[in-house]
C-alpha positions, 0 to 999 in steps of 0.5 A, a space after each residue: 245679759 250674760 253678766 246677770 247669769 253670773 250674778 244669778 249663780 252667786 245668788 244660787 250659792 247663797 240660797 243653798 247655804 241659807 237653806 241648809 243652815 236651818 235644816 241642819 239645826 232642826 231637832 225632833 222637838 220644836 221650841 213649843 215642845 211639839 213632836 215633829 215626828 208627826 207632821 201635820 198633813 193637809 189634802 185637797 182635790 179638784 176636778 171639773 167636767 165640761 160640755 163644749 159646743 163650737 160653731 161649725 164644729 163636729 167635735 161638740 161634746 163632753 170633756 174631762 178636765 184636770 183631776 188635781 191633788 194638793 198635798 201639804 205638810 207642816 214640819 214644825 213652825 217654819 218648815 213646810 212641803 207642798 205638792 200639786 199633782 194632776 192627771 189630764 185627759 188626752 186623745 188616747 191617754 191620761 197625762 200625769 204631771 208634777 205641777 208644783 213641788 216646793 220646800 219652804 223655810 220661813 225665817 221671818 215675815 221679811 225672809 222666806 226661802 224656798 226651792 222647787 217647781 213653781 207657777 212662775 210669779 209673772 203678773 197676777 193670774 199665774 201666781 194667784 190661781 192654780 190647777 183646779 177650775 173651781 178656784 177661779 171664777 171662769 171656766 178657763 184661764 186667759 189665753 196668754 197664761 193658759 196651761 201650755 202657753 208659749 207666750 209666758 213661761 208658766 212653770 219655773 224650776 229654781 229657788 225663790 226668796 220672798 217676804 213682806 217689806 215693813 212699810 206702814 199701810 202699803 202692804 209691800 211684798 217682794 219675790 226674787 227667783 233664780 233657776 232653770 230657763 225654758 226647755 227646748 220645748 218652750 212651753 215647758 220648764 227645765 225640769 231636769 236642769 237648765 239646757 244652756 247654762 244661762 239661767 233665768 231670773 225674775 223679780 216682782 214687787 206687790 202692794 196690798 194697802 190695808 186701807 183698801 181691802 182686797 186691792 192688790 197691784 204689782 210690777 215684775 221682770 223676767 229674763 232668760 236665754 231660750 234655746 228652742 229645739 233646732 233654732 238659735 238662742 234667743 234673749 227674752 225679757 218680759 215686763 209685767 204689771 197688774 191691778 186686781 181688786 179680789 173682792 167678790 163684789 166686785 172682782 176686777 183683774 187687769 193684767 198686761 205683759 210685754 216681752 222682747 225677743 232678740 237673737 242672741 247672735 244678732 240683736 237686729 233680729 227682734 220682735 215684741 209680744 203684747 198681751 193683756 186682759 181685763 176681767 170683771 165679776 160681781 157676786 150678787 147679794 143676799 139670797 142671790 149670793 150663789 150667783 156671780 155674773 162675769 165678763 172678760 176681754 183679752 188680746 195677744 199680739 206678736 210681731 211677725 219678726 219675733 224670732 221666738 214666737 213670730 211664726 207660731 200663730 199666737 195672735 188672739 182676740 176674744 171676749 167671754 160672758 158667763 154666769 157662775 152658780 155656787 149651788 154647793 159650798 164645794 161645787 160650782 156650775 158655770 155657763 159661758 159664751 165665748 166669741 174668739 178669733 185665733 191668728 186672724 182666721 175669723 171669729 168663732 162662737 162657742 158655748 161651755 157648761 162646766 161643773 167644778 168641785 173641790 174636796 178637802 181634808 184638813 
């Protein structure tokens, strides 16, 4: 694994050199004669409010979800900046977070370079649906990729190279990344730098055949050396695979991840993590098109011997049934029944009613 980290440092130097070249070459006018002193800005905002009723709980009530802002600027034909910022309600305060902050230069469809803070390109959901509950069919993300997940590193700070692979009709795309690994709080990324000198790297290959509109599938790999607080280092490897048919009728998403964790000092101490979900939705036709029923089943299993996650009680088994009503082009009401079991502690039922919305200025 250490040799891969050294290879990653070489990739990092190459990335910086390529990224600087176009920036140094830019002038105040692009080839089409557009004045680049006036960037083109786009602003979007998201929010949601929920009512949650839990079986056997005395904490039923309303909850303010995340307030999210998306800001993007096009600085010419090839260079752009994107930022995603959130405010999240906590017990005693609101927490502000820079969720994503990315600068990107596009050389061509084959080669696009970027750097910043991303949602880690692991599997499908984490790279397809971002902050803002209105963007997704359901009220919440699957448990394994929920915000704050310890199973999957949700955020990643580093550089990415991506592009389209010109293979007829297959719609192949790739993403390769190198950067900071997890923080000592393993639910967070290394925002201020890698904490152990062993950088994380990843690769994902996707296909979207033109013959099958809305269909997408992919496989990926992620590797890191994790240094959890007051614990020994752990080698982490994650394999991901997904199939998605991102049409409104139907919407089908099936995603699977498998992680192995080994003590860096003793490979005999190891454990496996398996997580998967399957979601199905169908937007009704004609005059009933505002309605979209959906269902999802998901399951996470962590070996007790896993040196990183084994004692955190993250086993999960749950199913949801819901109905989304897009009563307005910019707002949706979702009603959702959930039957869940956390860490084999018995099943519980809850009900959620959520209104989510989007505000846009283009």
